[in-house]
Backbone and ligand atoms as CSV (ligand in chain L), in Angstrom:
chain,resi,resn,atom,element,x,y,z
A,1,MET,N,N,0.847,-1.196,0.000
A,1,MET,CA,C,0.000,0.000,0.000
A,1,MET,C,C,0.888,1.253,0.000
A,2,GLN,N,N,0.506,2.226,-0.786
A,2,GLN,CA,C,1.311,3.444,-0.870
A,2,GLN,C,C,1.110,4.298,0.387
A,3,ALA,N,N,2.237,4.796,0.935
A,3,ALA,CA,C,2.125,5.655,2.120
A,3,ALA,C,C,1.456,6.959,1.736
A,4,PRO,N,N,0.583,7.477,2.612
A,4,PRO,CA,C,-0.043,8.753,2.287
A,4,PRO,C,C,1.005,9.863,2.279
A,5,GLY,N,N,0.915,10.767,1.313
A,5,GLY,CA,C,1.884,11.860,1.220
A,5,GLY,C,C,1.559,12.944,2.235
A,6,ASN,N,N,2.529,13.818,2.466
A,6,ASN,CA,C,2.303,14.975,3.328
A,6,ASN,C,C,1.458,15.981,2.554
A,7,PRO,N,N,0.267,16.324,3.055
A,7,PRO,CA,C,-0.599,17.227,2.294
A,7,PRO,C,C,-0.005,18.616,2.118
A,8,ASP,N,N,0.971,18.974,2.992
A,8,ASP,CA,C,1.586,20.298,2.867
A,8,ASP,C,C,2.749,20.302,1.888
A,9,GLU,N,N,3.106,19.120,1.393
A,9,GLU,CA,C,4.272,19.033,0.518
A,9,GLU,C,C,3.928,19.621,-0.851
A,10,THR,N,N,4.803,20.473,-1.334
A,10,THR,CA,C,4.572,21.114,-2.627
A,10,THR,C,C,5.458,20.473,-3.683
A,11,ILE,N,N,5.209,20.888,-4.908
A,11,ILE,CA,C,6.019,20.384,-6.016
A,11,ILE,C,C,7.490,20.789,-5.837
A,12,PHE,N,N,7.730,21.926,-5.180
A,12,PHE,CA,C,9.123,22.343,-4.973
A,12,PHE,C,C,9.807,21.502,-3.894
A,13,ASP,N,N,9.042,21.042,-2.894
A,13,ASP,CA,C,9.620,20.087,-1.929
A,13,ASP,C,C,10.096,18.848,-2.679
A,14,LYS,N,N,9.279,18.424,-3.637
A,14,LYS,CA,C,9.614,17.197,-4.378
A,14,LYS,C,C,10.822,17.410,-5.292
A,15,ILE,N,N,10.931,18.589,-5.894
A,15,ILE,CA,C,12.112,18.890,-6.715
A,15,ILE,C,C,13.355,18.901,-5.822
A,16,LEU,N,N,13.244,19.543,-4.655
A,16,LEU,CA,C,14.385,19.621,-3.731
A,16,LEU,C,C,14.806,18.225,-3.268
A,17,ALA,N,N,13.837,17.354,-3.080
A,17,ALA,CA,C,14.136,15.984,-2.628
A,17,ALA,C,C,14.587,15.088,-3.783
A,18,GLY,N,N,14.570,15.616,-5.005
A,18,GLY,CA,C,14.981,14.822,-6.159
A,18,GLY,C,C,13.931,13.810,-6.591
A,19,GLN,N,N,12.693,14.013,-6.130
A,19,GLN,CA,C,11.623,13.053,-6.450
A,19,GLN,C,C,10.990,13.316,-7.808
A,20,ILE,N,N,11.078,14.560,-8.270
A,20,ILE,CA,C,10.625,14.855,-9.627
A,20,ILE,C,C,11.694,15.695,-10.320
A,21,PRO,N,N,11.796,15.562,-11.634
A,21,PRO,CA,C,12.897,16.248,-12.327
A,21,PRO,C,C,12.652,17.747,-12.485
A,22,ALA,N,N,13.740,18.462,-12.638
A,22,ALA,CA,C,13.676,19.895,-12.941
A,22,ALA,C,C,14.960,20.241,-13.691
A,23,ALA,N,N,14.892,21.345,-14.427
A,23,ALA,CA,C,16.083,21.804,-15.166
A,23,ALA,C,C,16.917,22.645,-14.204
A,24,ILE,N,N,17.747,21.969,-13.429
A,24,ILE,CA,C,18.506,22.640,-12.368
A,24,ILE,C,C,19.681,23.412,-12.965
A,25,VAL,N,N,19.801,24.674,-12.543
A,25,VAL,CA,C,20.892,25.513,-13.056
A,25,VAL,C,C,21.935,25.808,-11.984
A,26,HIS,N,N,21.570,25.598,-10.716
A,26,HIS,CA,C,22.523,25.882,-9.641
A,26,HIS,C,C,22.056,25.194,-8.365
A,27,GLU,N,N,23.019,24.683,-7.618
A,27,GLU,CA,C,22.713,24.175,-6.276
A,27,GLU,C,C,23.930,24.414,-5.403
A,28,ASP,N,N,23.678,24.895,-4.172
A,28,ASP,CA,C,24.756,24.982,-3.181
A,28,ASP,C,C,24.159,24.640,-1.826
A,29,ASP,N,N,24.872,24.950,-0.749
A,29,ASP,CA,C,24.396,24.555,0.585
A,29,ASP,C,C,23.089,25.234,0.966
A,30,HIS,N,N,22.797,26.382,0.342
A,30,HIS,CA,C,21.666,27.188,0.803
A,30,HIS,C,C,20.480,27.234,-0.143
A,31,VAL,N,N,20.726,27.123,-1.443
A,31,VAL,CA,C,19.649,27.304,-2.420
A,31,VAL,C,C,19.716,26.270,-3.540
A,32,LEU,N,N,18.556,26.104,-4.162
A,32,LEU,CA,C,18.457,25.318,-5.396
A,32,LEU,C,C,17.772,26.209,-6.425
A,33,ALA,N,N,18.273,26.207,-7.656
A,33,ALA,CA,C,17.683,27.038,-8.713
A,33,ALA,C,C,17.400,26.181,-9.931
A,34,PHE,N,N,16.223,26.403,-10.513
A,34,PHE,CA,C,15.826,25.621,-11.689
A,34,PHE,C,C,14.965,26.490,-12.598
A,35,LYS,N,N,14.917,26.095,-13.886
A,35,LYS,CA,C,14.166,26.882,-14.867
A,35,LYS,C,C,12.663,26.751,-14.615
A,36,ASP,N,N,11.951,27.873,-14.762
A,36,ASP,CA,C,10.494,27.852,-14.660
A,36,ASP,C,C,9.926,27.128,-15.891
A,37,ILE,N,N,8.924,26.268,-15.664
A,37,ILE,CA,C,8.365,25.515,-16.799
A,37,ILE,C,C,7.502,26.389,-17.727
A,38,GLN,N,N,7.102,27.547,-17.241
A,38,GLN,CA,C,6.319,28.463,-18.090
A,38,GLN,C,C,7.021,29.817,-18.103
A,39,PRO,N,N,8.134,29.914,-18.839
A,39,PRO,CA,C,8.954,31.130,-18.748
A,39,PRO,C,C,8.213,32.390,-19.187
A,40,GLN,N,N,8.399,33.434,-18.398
A,40,GLN,CA,C,7.778,34.741,-18.683
A,40,GLN,C,C,8.787,35.727,-19.239
A,41,ALA,N,N,10.002,35.287,-19.443
A,41,ALA,CA,C,11.059,36.127,-20.026
A,41,ALA,C,C,12.079,35.177,-20.638
A,42,LYS,N,N,13.013,35.751,-21.402
A,42,LYS,CA,C,14.030,34.914,-22.065
A,42,LYS,C,C,14.738,34.026,-21.030
A,43,VAL,N,N,15.077,34.631,-19.916
A,43,VAL,CA,C,15.613,33.846,-18.787
A,43,VAL,C,C,14.599,33.934,-17.651
A,44,HIS,N,N,14.157,32.796,-17.160
A,44,HIS,CA,C,13.209,32.761,-16.041
A,44,HIS,C,C,13.566,31.548,-15.183
A,45,VAL,N,N,14.165,31.857,-14.056
A,45,VAL,CA,C,14.658,30.812,-13.146
A,45,VAL,C,C,14.048,31.043,-11.768
A,46,LEU,N,N,13.742,29.955,-11.089
A,46,LEU,CA,C,13.215,30.018,-9.727
A,46,LEU,C,C,14.314,29.618,-8.757
A,47,VAL,N,N,14.412,30.352,-7.656
A,47,VAL,CA,C,15.393,30.031,-6.619
A,47,VAL,C,C,14.639,29.730,-5.332
A,48,ILE,N,N,14.926,28.568,-4.753
A,48,ILE,CA,C,14.297,28.227,-3.472
A,48,ILE,C,C,15.390,28.024,-2.425
A,49,PRO,N,N,15.088,28.441,-1.177
A,49,PRO,CA,C,16.047,28.181,-0.105
A,49,PRO,C,C,15.916,26.734,0.358
A,50,LYS,N,N,16.986,26.224,0.927
A,50,LYS,CA,C,16.918,24.851,1.444
A,50,LYS,C,C,16.396,24.860,2.881
A,51,LEU,N,N,15.418,25.691,3.125
A,51,LEU,CA,C,14.727,25.684,4.407
A,51,LEU,C,C,13.254,25.823,4.066
A,52,ARG,N,N,12.437,25.078,4.768
A,52,ARG,CA,C,11.012,25.034,4.425
A,52,ARG,C,C,10.322,26.286,4.930
A,53,ALA,N,N,9.745,27.037,4.024
A,53,ALA,CA,C,8.931,28.195,4.385
A,53,ALA,C,C,7.874,28.340,3.305
A,54,THR,N,N,6.702,28.773,3.706
A,54,THR,CA,C,5.580,28.858,2.784
A,54,THR,C,C,5.714,30.039,1.832
A,55,SER,N,N,6.192,31.137,2.372
A,55,SER,CA,C,6.295,32.356,1.562
A,55,SER,C,C,7.306,33.284,2.211
A,56,LEU,N,N,7.569,34.409,1.566
A,56,LEU,CA,C,8.442,35.418,2.163
A,56,LEU,C,C,7.931,35.805,3.547
A,57,HIS,N,N,6.622,35.911,3.683
A,57,HIS,CA,C,6.049,36.328,4.960
A,57,HIS,C,C,6.414,35.364,6.083
A,58,ASP,N,N,6.509,34.101,5.718
A,58,ASP,CA,C,6.858,33.045,6.674
A,58,ASP,C,C,8.321,33.142,7.107
A,59,LEU,N,N,9.118,33.928,6.393
A,59,LEU,CA,C,10.546,34.061,6.736
A,59,LEU,C,C,10.786,35.143,7.782
A,60,LYS,N,N,9.729,35.923,8.110
A,60,LYS,CA,C,9.971,37.131,8.905
A,60,LYS,C,C,10.564,36.854,10.287
A,61,ASP,N,N,10.316,35.680,10.849
A,61,ASP,CA,C,10.839,35.366,12.178
A,61,ASP,C,C,12.016,34.394,12.130
A,62,ARG,N,N,12.517,34.131,10.935
A,62,ARG,CA,C,13.661,33.220,10.819
A,62,ARG,C,C,14.961,33.979,11.061
A,63,PRO,N,N,16.020,33.246,11.384
A,63,PRO,CA,C,17.314,33.923,11.579
A,63,PRO,C,C,17.717,34.726,10.342
A,64,VAL,N,N,18.190,35.916,10.607
A,64,VAL,CA,C,18.578,36.817,9.516
A,64,VAL,C,C,19.615,36.153,8.606
A,65,ALA,N,N,20.489,35.336,9.187
A,65,ALA,CA,C,21.531,34.689,8.378
A,65,ALA,C,C,20.895,33.765,7.326
A,66,GLN,N,N,19.810,33.099,7.686
A,66,GLN,CA,C,19.152,32.202,6.729
A,66,GLN,C,C,18.504,33.005,5.605
A,67,ILE,N,N,17.863,34.109,5.982
A,67,ILE,CA,C,17.216,34.956,4.972
A,67,ILE,C,C,18.278,35.571,4.055
A,68,GLY,N,N,19.372,36.007,4.679
A,68,GLY,CA,C,20.469,36.586,3.898
A,68,GLY,C,C,21.079,35.579,2.941
A,69,ALA,N,N,21.193,34.337,3.386
A,69,ALA,CA,C,21.759,33.296,2.522
A,69,ALA,C,C,20.862,33.063,1.311
A,70,PHE,N,N,19.571,33.167,1.509
A,70,PHE,CA,C,18.623,33.022,0.399
A,70,PHE,C,C,18.820,34.171,-0.594
A,71,MET,N,N,18.846,35.393,-0.080
A,71,MET,CA,C,18.975,36.553,-0.974
A,71,MET,C,C,20.331,36.562,-1.692
A,72,ALA,N,N,21.386,36.227,-0.965
A,72,ALA,CA,C,22.705,36.168,-1.610
A,72,ALA,C,C,22.714,35.064,-2.663
A,73,GLY,N,N,21.982,33.984,-2.381
A,73,GLY,CA,C,21.873,32.887,-3.352
A,73,GLY,C,C,21.216,33.362,-4.631
A,74,VAL,N,N,20.172,34.169,-4.492
A,74,VAL,CA,C,19.485,34.706,-5.674
A,74,VAL,C,C,20.479,35.501,-6.529
A,75,ALA,N,N,21.254,36.353,-5.884
A,75,ALA,CA,C,22.231,37.171,-6.626
A,75,ALA,C,C,23.301,36.291,-7.265
A,76,ARG,N,N,23.740,35.270,-6.553
A,76,ARG,CA,C,24.757,34.373,-7.128
A,76,ARG,C,C,24.229,33.652,-8.356
A,77,VAL,N,N,22.974,33.221,-8.279
A,77,VAL,CA,C,22.363,32.528,-9.429
A,77,VAL,C,C,22.271,33.498,-10.606
A,78,ALA,N,N,21.830,34.721,-10.349
A,78,ALA,CA,C,21.720,35.716,-11.425
A,78,ALA,C,C,23.074,35.931,-12.090
A,79,GLU,N,N,24.105,35.983,-11.262
A,79,GLU,CA,C,25.450,36.167,-11.827
A,79,GLU,C,C,25.831,34.977,-12.700
A,80,LYS,N,N,25.553,33.781,-12.185
A,80,LYS,CA,C,25.881,32.564,-12.937
A,80,LYS,C,C,25.139,32.515,-14.270
A,81,LEU,N,N,23.945,33.094,-14.301
A,81,LEU,CA,C,23.138,33.112,-15.518
A,81,LEU,C,C,23.590,34.210,-16.484
A,82,GLY,N,N,24.579,34.996,-16.076
A,82,GLY,CA,C,25.113,36.048,-16.942
A,82,GLY,C,C,24.272,37.316,-16.936
A,83,LEU,N,N,23.505,37.527,-15.852
A,83,LEU,CA,C,22.570,38.655,-15.820
A,83,LEU,C,C,23.105,39.860,-15.053
A,84,ALA,N,N,24.290,39.723,-14.459
A,84,ALA,CA,C,24.758,40.778,-13.555
A,84,ALA,C,C,24.906,42.123,-14.266
A,85,GLN,N,N,25.437,42.098,-15.475
A,85,GLN,CA,C,25.704,43.372,-16.162
A,85,GLN,C,C,24.413,44.011,-16.677
A,86,GLY,N,N,23.589,43.236,-17.352
A,86,GLY,CA,C,22.354,43.787,-17.928
A,86,GLY,C,C,21.279,44.041,-16.890
A,87,GLY,N,N,21.348,43.334,-15.800
A,87,GLY,CA,C,20.344,43.474,-14.749
A,87,GLY,C,C,19.235,42.454,-14.877
A,88,TYR,N,N,18.403,42.414,-13.879
A,88,TYR,CA,C,17.338,41.402,-13.830
A,88,TYR,C,C,16.283,41.834,-12.827
A,89,ARG,N,N,15.151,41.182,-12.901
A,89,ARG,CA,C,14.040,41.468,-11.975
A,89,ARG,C,C,13.857,40.258,-11.071
A,90,VAL,N,N,13.625,40.539,-9.789
A,90,VAL,CA,C,13.345,39.468,-8.821
A,90,VAL,C,C,11.938,39.668,-8.291
A,91,VAL,N,N,11.129,38.616,-8.359
A,91,VAL,CA,C,9.734,38.682,-7.913
A,91,VAL,C,C,9.507,37.595,-6.868
A,92,LEU,N,N,8.904,37.995,-5.753
A,92,LEU,CA,C,8.510,37.016,-4.730
A,92,LEU,C,C,7.005,37.149,-4.515
A,93,ASN,N,N,6.220,36.416,-5.260
A,93,ASN,CA,C,4.773,36.441,-5.060
A,93,ASN,C,C,4.479,35.863,-3.671
A,94,THR,N,N,3.726,36.619,-2.890
A,94,THR,CA,C,3.529,36.261,-1.484
A,94,THR,C,C,2.039,36.243,-1.169
A,95,GLY,N,N,1.478,35.043,-1.137
A,95,GLY,CA,C,0.064,34.891,-0.805
A,95,GLY,C,C,-0.842,34.953,-2.021
A,96,PRO,N,N,-2.096,34.584,-1.810
A,96,PRO,CA,C,-3.042,34.442,-2.921
A,96,PRO,C,C,-3.291,35.729,-3.708
A,97,ASP,N,N,-3.374,36.873,-3.036
A,97,ASP,CA,C,-3.654,38.118,-3.765
A,97,ASP,C,C,-2.524,38.465,-4.736
A,98,ALA,N,N,-1.326,37.971,-4.435
A,98,ALA,CA,C,-0.178,38.220,-5.324
A,98,ALA,C,C,-0.085,37.163,-6.416
A,99,GLY,N,N,-0.979,36.185,-6.356
A,99,GLY,CA,C,-0.958,35.153,-7.384
A,99,GLY,C,C,-0.010,34.006,-7.083
A,100,GLN,N,N,0.425,33.894,-5.811
A,100,GLN,CA,C,1.302,32.763,-5.473
A,100,GLN,C,C,0.532,31.459,-5.679
A,101,THR,N,N,1.157,30.537,-6.396
A,101,THR,CA,C,0.491,29.258,-6.672
A,101,THR,C,C,1.215,28.075,-6.033
A,102,VAL,N,N,2.503,28.238,-5.770
A,102,VAL,CA,C,3.263,27.165,-5.119
A,102,VAL,C,C,3.696,27.696,-3.752
A,103,PHE,N,N,3.226,27.014,-2.700
A,103,PHE,CA,C,3.402,27.565,-1.358
A,103,PHE,C,C,4.661,27.009,-0.681
A,104,TYR,N,N,5.745,27.227,-1.395
A,104,TYR,CA,C,7.115,27.040,-0.890
A,104,TYR,C,C,7.848,28.282,-1.378
A,105,VAL,N,N,8.387,29.065,-0.468
A,105,VAL,CA,C,8.947,30.367,-0.861
A,105,VAL,C,C,9.926,30.216,-2.028
A,106,HIS,N,N,9.771,31.093,-3.008
A,106,HIS,CA,C,10.646,31.043,-4.182
A,106,HIS,C,C,10.765,32.439,-4.773
A,107,ALA,N,N,11.952,32.702,-5.297
A,107,ALA,CA,C,12.193,33.969,-5.990
A,107,ALA,C,C,12.253,33.682,-7.484
A,108,HIS,N,N,11.484,34.464,-8.249
A,108,HIS,CA,C,11.593,34.405,-9.703
A,108,HIS,C,C,12.723,35.335,-10.114
A,109,ILE,N,N,13.656,34.848,-10.922
A,109,ILE,CA,C,14.646,35.718,-11.562
A,109,ILE,C,C,14.251,35.817,-13.028
A,110,LEU,N,N,14.021,37.045,-13.482
A,110,LEU,CA,C,13.606,37.285,-14.866
A,110,LEU,C,C,14.634,38.199,-15.522
A,111,GLY,N,N,15.034,37.876,-16.721
A,111,GLY,CA,C,15.995,38.733,-17.407
A,111,GLY,C,C,16.399,38.164,-18.747
A,112,GLY,N,N,17.584,38.603,-19.182
A,112,GLY,CA,C,18.096,38.146,-20.471
A,112,GLY,C,C,17.618,38.982,-21.632
A,113,GLU,N,N,16.807,40.000,-21.332
A,113,GLU,CA,C,16.250,40.903,-22.341
A,113,GLU,C,C,15.672,42.108,-21.587
A,114,PRO,N,N,15.435,43.228,-22.267
A,114,PRO,CA,C,14.785,44.359,-21.586
A,114,PRO,C,C,13.375,43.943,-21.164
A,115,LEU,N,N,13.025,44.182,-19.902
A,115,LEU,CA,C,11.748,43.695,-19.361
A,115,LEU,C,C,10.648,44.753,-19.382
A,116,GLY,N,N,11.007,45.966,-19.690
A,116,GLY,CA,C,9.995,47.017,-19.656
A,116,GLY,C,C,9.792,47.482,-18.220
A,117,ARG,N,N,9.022,48.555,-18.092
A,117,ARG,CA,C,8.796,49.121,-16.764
A,117,ARG,C,C,7.907,48.173,-15.967
A,118,PHE,N,N,8.205,48.000,-14.684
A,118,PHE,CA,C,7.415,47.101,-13.843
A,118,PHE,C,C,5.961,47.555,-13.803
A,119,GLY,N,N,5.050,46.648,-14.091
A,119,GLY,CA,C,3.620,46.952,-13.982
A,119,GLY,C,C,3.043,47.612,-15.221
A,120,ALA,N,N,3.903,47.964,-16.193
A,120,ALA,CA,C,3.387,48.671,-17.380
A,120,ALA,C,C,2.718,47.689,-18.334
L,1,AMP,P1,P,4.115,31.580,-8.180
L,1,AMP,O1,O,2.918,31.919,-9.006
L,1,AMP,O2,O,4.931,32.755,-7.755
L,1,AMP,O3,O,3.757,30.661,-7.024
L,1,AMP,O4,O,5.075,30.783,-9.163
L,1,AMP,C1,C,5.105,29.417,-9.316
L,1,AMP,C2,C,5.898,29.150,-10.553
L,1,AMP,O5,O,6.290,27.794,-10.551
L,1,AMP,C3,C,5.138,29.385,-11.868
L,1,AMP,O6,O,5.822,30.382,-12.623
L,1,AMP,C4,C,5.172,28.019,-12.532
L,1,AMP,O7,O,5.330,28.113,-13.938
L,1,AMP,C5,C,6.350,27.345,-11.872
L,1,AMP,N1,N,6.323,25.900,-11.811
L,1,AMP,C6,C,5.300,25.103,-11.422
L,1,AMP,N2,N,5.662,23.804,-11.468
L,1,AMP,C7,C,6.955,23.781,-11.875
L,1,AMP,C8,C,7.910,22.743,-12.125
L,1,AMP,N3,N,7.604,21.446,-11.949
L,1,AMP,N4,N,9.143,23.087,-12.543
L,1,AMP,C9,C,9.454,24.387,-12.744
L,1,AMP,N5,N,8.608,25.407,-12.515
L,1,AMP,C10,C,7.376,25.119,-12.092
């Protein structure tokens, strides 16, 4: 009989655990980064911290060092993707009103082309 899954487990938990495939572009002690399956820009990569949190809001009481490691990870991934010079946009959809669909905190890195003014 199949063991019941954790109902709180998201698709990103499964990617982090190696249970489902993803186009991984970077992994280190703190973050995992993989290509978004529905890219919204020429380069669209998701970065997740290796600590379980539902959203950015859920990080507010975590140790600053952990939050900093996540943010530094985002910048390192952007650099690895060759986006440092041209720049890039980072989006953290937080909660339903923001359109968050996967409830494991993740940063979208968008770039590789001019993105236009935010919200335009
Ligand atoms: P958000 O709306 O901020 O929660 O973003 C979730 C993102 O995850 C969307 O841009 C999806 O296209 C992306 N996504 C969902 N499933 C996968 C997957 N298996 N591999 C890569 N990206 C995914």
